[in-house]
N, C-alpha and C positions, 0 to 999 in steps of 0.2 A: 504493500499500500504506499503510495506516495504522499508525502507531506505537502499540503497546499496551503500557502499563506493566505489568509482570508482578509487581509488588509486591503482597502480600496486605494491606499496612497502609498507611494514609495517612501521608505524612511531613509533619511540621510545621516550619516555619522558626522558630526561636526567638532566635537571637543572645544567649544568656544566659551570664553567667560560669559556668564549670565548674571543679572541682577534681578532678584525677586522683591517686590514691595507687597507686604501683607495688606490686604483690603478689609479683612474681617475684624476679629476682636482686637488684635494688636495693630490696628490700621497705621500705616506709615513706617512700620519697622522694616529694615532692609536686610536681606540676606544675600551674600555672594555665593555663587556656585559655578558649576561647569555644565553645560549643555552637552549631553552625550549623543543624543540623536534627535531628530526633528522630522515632522512630516506635516502635511496640511492640516491635520486635525488633533495632533498632540506632540509631546516632547517628553524626554527624559532628562532630569536635571539632578546632578549630585550636589548635595550640600552637606554641612556638618552638624546638622540637628534635624529632629523629626518635625514634620508638619502634619496637622490633623487632616484626615480625608474630608473633603468638601470646602477646605479653606480656598478663598478666591484671592488670587495674587496678579499683579502686574509683572510681566517678564520683559526684560530688555536684554537683547543679545546684540552686541556690537559686532559689526562686520570686520573681518581681518583685512578686507580689500576696499579701498575708497571708492571703488565703482559700484559697490553693493551697499544699499542703505541698511541701517540698523533695523532689528525686528523689535517691534513693540507689540505686545499681544496681551490680552486678558485671558486668564486660564484658571481652572478649577483643579485642585489636587484630587486624583481618583485613586492614587496608590502611594504608599510610603513603605519601603522596606530597607532594613539595615543591611548594608553589603559588607562592611567591615566595622570595627569599633569606632563609633562616632562619625560614620560615613553612611549617608542615607540617600537612596535613589528614589527621587519622586517622579511618578508618572503623572503628567498634566495633560488635561484635555483643553484644547484651544477653543475659547468661546468667540473671540473677536480678534482680529488683527487690525492695528491701526496704522 
């Protein structure tokens, strides 16, 4: 039996610096992280503290190339898993790209 990826959008590995701004209970707090992969509907970001599922965040990923604009998006945390001691991988669903 062949594994078939059910995703509708191509995921791109990026490993770019990302900044999250919390929009819920701790509104305005900023967290730095690294965007590990990105698609049209979601992204995976590695940070050094856990975030609750359903937390809304603003995400900014600066482009490494001047010809590409920075990505600003509104997203919701749909998954948070500890990958190493004090290292967490967030699964974010993109709600809106600005």
